[in-house]
N, C-alpha and C positions, 0 to 999 in steps of 0.2 A: 715208981711202981709201974709195972707193965699192964696195959689194958688189953686183955686177950679176947675182947668181944669180936664177933664175926663182922668183917668188913670187906668191901670190895677192894682188892689190892691192885689189879691191873686188868686191862682188856687188850688182847692182841689183835691188831689189824693187819691183814695182808696188804702189802704195798709193792708196787713195781720198783720204785726208787726211794729208798728210805731217806736219803739226804734231801730230796725234793719234798717228800712228805713232811719231814721235820721243819723245813723252811716254811711250808704252808701253815702248819700248826703253830709255828712261832709267830709269823708275820700276820697271818689272817685271823687266827683264832686266839692268839695271845698266850699260848702254852710254851713254857721253857723246855728246850731240848735237854736230854740227859744222855751222856755217853756218846754224843755225836762225834767229837774229835777222835775218840777211841775207835768208833765204828769206821770212820773214814780212813783211819790208819790200819785197818784190818785186825785190830786187837779185840774187838767185840763183835758178836754175830748180828746185832741189831741195835739201833738207838731207840730211845723212848722220848715221850714228852710228858711233863709233869702236870697232872690235873690239879692236885693239891698236895699237901704234905703226906698224904696217905695213899694216893692212887696215881697210876701211870697209864698211858696208852703206849703199848709197845708197837713199834713200826717194823714188822717182820717182813723181810724180803720174800716175795713169792718163790724165788729161786731156792729158798731153804726148805720148802715143803717136802721134797723127796727125801731130805736128810733127817727129818724129824721122826726118828724110829720110835721114840718114847710115846708118840701119839698115833695109834693105829688109824690109818686112813687119812693122815695129814695131807698127803699130796692131793687127794680128791677134795679136800676142804679148802684148798687155796683158791680163794675167790671171795664171795660175799655171803657166807651163810648167816651172818648176823643181820637182823632187820635194821637196827640202828643203835647208836650209843647216844645217851642224853647227858648233856652238861648243864648243871644248874649254876647260874651266875647271879651276882648281885645286879640290881636293875641297871645301874650305870654301865657295868661291864657288858651286859646283854645288849644295850643300845650301841655301845662302842663296837662290839663284835659285828652286829648287823651292818653298821656303817663301813667297817673295814672290808667285809665281804662284798658289799655293794661297790666300794671303790675299786675292788679287784675284779669286778664283773662276774663274781661267783653267783650263780642263780640261787635264790632263796625262795622259800614258800611264803605264802601269806602268813600273817601272824594269827595264831589262834588263842583263845582264852579259855581257862578253866579245865585244861587237860589234867588228868590224874597222874601223880607220880609219887615218889618216895616221901614227900613232905605234904601230900594232899593235893589240892587243886592249884595249879600254877596260874599266876596272873596272866602271863603271855608266853608263847613259845613259837618257834619256827624251825624249819629244817633246811639243811644244805648238804651238798656232797663234797667230800675232799677230792683231790685230783685222781685218786684211785677208785672213786665211785662209792666209797663207804659213806653211809648216811649218818649225819650227826644232827641231833636235835639240840637246840639251845633253849633254855627257859629261865624264868625267874619267878620267885614266889612272893616278893615284897611289893 
């Protein structure tokens, strides 16, 4: 049976180098690339990274902005119009993510407690930027 409830499917992030972005999201953040070999071979317009079985982050090359005719004003939006994207993780994965980012000298914010989100108040959260300047929040609820 298909569950047709409303869900977040994907978020598109503008990136300068999708292969480098996918590498960062795989090695530093722990998200698996999708369609990366196909993108590298010129068979797909962009790669993605999988957040979970239902959601992706699409890594859209900024160079595509002018060709996105289906989205009025796309060229003008190529940059960082999104404030941030939040990833909710289990506590162990949260701690492992912070450690990987620190190992790679990725600046991270202080840890905050009790910030509100989709599941109520988070136990802990922090922020970091990807190599293209997109702001990512990591949090856990347990």
